[in-house]
Legacy VTK file of the C-alpha trace (Angstrom):
# vtk DataFile Version 3.0
C-alpha trace
ASCII
DATASET POLYDATA
POINTS 67 float
0.347 15.176 1.717
-3.446 15.959 2.954
-3.838 18.293 5.069
-5.329 18.880 8.528
-8.964 19.285 8.441
-9.160 17.670 5.112
-12.198 14.864 4.718
-11.194 11.383 4.853
-13.335 8.793 3.488
-11.054 5.701 3.137
-11.232 2.105 2.810
-8.626 -0.701 4.572
-8.124 -3.026 7.573
-9.236 -2.271 11.236
-6.257 -3.229 13.169
-6.412 -2.946 17.459
-2.403 -2.040 18.725
-3.079 -2.253 22.689
-6.012 0.450 23.685
-5.792 2.374 20.217
-7.233 1.679 16.528
-5.534 1.997 13.217
-7.071 2.086 9.384
-4.476 0.542 7.424
-5.281 1.868 4.161
-5.724 0.066 1.122
-3.868 2.670 -0.893
-0.973 2.327 1.833
0.481 3.935 4.842
-2.374 4.184 8.096
-4.180 6.170 10.053
-4.593 6.719 13.873
-8.221 6.011 14.844
-9.679 8.806 17.046
-13.554 6.849 17.884
-16.452 7.326 19.440
-17.040 4.050 20.377
-15.244 0.863 20.177
-15.816 -0.945 16.996
-15.576 -4.383 18.701
-16.902 -6.474 15.438
-14.707 -5.061 13.166
-11.488 -5.642 14.271
-9.252 -7.395 11.208
-11.942 -6.903 8.644
-12.496 -4.564 5.712
-13.551 -1.199 6.944
-15.013 2.483 5.311
-13.376 4.768 7.662
-15.354 8.648 7.549
-13.882 11.520 9.200
-11.397 14.182 9.339
-8.016 14.655 9.910
-6.789 16.331 12.573
-3.104 15.667 12.509
-0.969 14.390 10.218
-1.965 10.244 10.873
-4.945 10.936 13.477
-7.930 10.969 11.932
-11.570 11.657 14.055
-13.763 9.217 13.356
-17.258 10.362 12.221
-18.208 6.722 11.322
-17.072 3.512 10.636
-18.621 0.204 8.943
-18.139 -3.012 6.933
-17.278 -2.238 3.320
LINES 1 68
67 0 1 2 3 4 5 6 7 8 9 10 11 12 13 14 15 16 17 18 19 20 21 22 23 24 25 26 27 28 29 30 31 32 33 34 35 36 37 38 39 40 41 42 43 44 45 46 47 48 49 50 51 52 53 54 55 56 57 58 59 60 61 62 63 64 65 66
C-alpha cells in the first residue's frame, strides 16, 4: 500500500464519471484525481499523471498529459 504524501507518476486511462476524473491504472486499480484544469482532450485516452497521494485513493495531480 502506498502511503499518503507519496509522489505518484503513473500511466493509465483517464476516465470521467459524472463530475469526477479517475486514472484507471495500467498496474490495476484506480485513483480519483484532483485536477487544476479540466482535461477534456485526454478523456478515454492513455495518459501519464504526476502528483501527490493525498488520501487512500486520491491524487492531487500536478500534471497530466498523453502517454
